[in-house]
C-alpha positions in Angstrom: -17.0 -77.9 -56.8 -17.3 -74.5 -55.1 -19.7 -74.4 -52.1 -20.2 -70.7 -52.0 -21.2 -68.0 -54.5 -18.0 -66.1 -53.8 -15.9 -69.2 -54.5 -17.7 -69.5 -57.9 -16.8 -65.9 -58.6 -13.1 -66.4 -57.6 -12.9 -69.3 -60.0 -14.2 -67.2 -62.8 -12.0 -64.2 -62.0 -8.8 -66.2 -61.4 -9.3 -68.0 -64.8 -9.7 -64.6 -66.5 -6.6 -63.4 -64.8 -4.6 -66.5 -65.7 -5.5 -66.1 -69.3 -4.4 -62.4 -69.2 -1.2 -63.3 -67.5 -0.4 -66.0 -70.0 -1.0 -63.6 -72.9 1.2 -60.9 -71.4 4.0 -63.4 -70.5 3.8 -64.9 -74.1 4.2 -61.4 -75.7 7.1 -60.7 -73.4 8.9 -63.9 -74.2 8.3 -63.5 -77.9 9.8 -60.0 -77.8 12.9 -61.3 -76.0 13.3 -64.2 -78.5 12.9 -61.8 -81.5 15.7 -59.6 -80.0 18.0 -62.6 -79.6 17.3 -63.8 -83.2 17.4 -60.3 -84.8 20.3 -59.4 -87.2 22.9 -57.0 -85.8 21.5 -53.9 -87.5 18.0 -54.4 -86.0 19.0 -55.4 -82.5 18.6 -51.9 -81.0 15.0 -51.6 -82.2 14.3 -55.1 -81.0 15.8 -54.2 -77.6 13.4 -51.2 -77.3 10.5 -53.5 -78.1 11.5 -56.1 -75.6 12.0 -53.5 -72.9 8.6 -52.1 -73.6 7.0 -55.5 -73.3 8.9 -56.1 -70.0 7.7 -52.8 -68.6 4.1 -53.7 -69.7 4.4 -57.0 -67.9 5.5 -55.2 -64.7 2.6 -52.7 -65.1 0.1 -55.6 -65.4 1.6 -57.3 -62.3 2.8 -60.4 -64.2 6.5 -60.0 -63.2 8.3 -58.0 -60.6 10.1 -54.8 -61.4 13.5 -56.2 -60.4 13.0 -59.2 -62.6 12.2 -56.9 -65.6 15.2 -54.7 -64.8 17.5 -57.8 -64.6 16.2 -59.1 -68.0 16.6 -55.7 -69.6 20.1 -55.3 -68.3 21.1 -58.7 -69.6 19.7 -57.9 -73.0 21.5 -54.6 -73.1 24.7 -56.3 -72.2 24.2 -58.8 -75.0 23.7 -55.9 -77.5 26.8 -54.0 -76.2 28.9 -57.2 -76.4 27.8 -57.9 -80.0 28.3 -54.3 -81.1 31.8 -54.2 -79.5 32.7 -57.4 -81.3 31.5 -56.0 -84.6 33.6 -52.8 -84.1 36.7 -54.9 -83.3 36.1 -57.1 -86.4 35.7 -54.4 -88.9 
């Protein structure tokens, strides 16, 4: 149990922040998953949405900017690889 008034407040604020971080991280992961599961014709729109969620997570301080950039780069590479494979096929 907290011994000081400020410690009680830190518990309250850190709990609020934890919930906010979980929500932002969850939205981010959902957007990435939707991109990966999207059909080929909807991948570009899903990539834009995932990039937006990653940028939002950076703005909220949930992840670092380099982490978001790395994830966006990998998603874009995946999109380019799949579109190149589709072009080669037909």
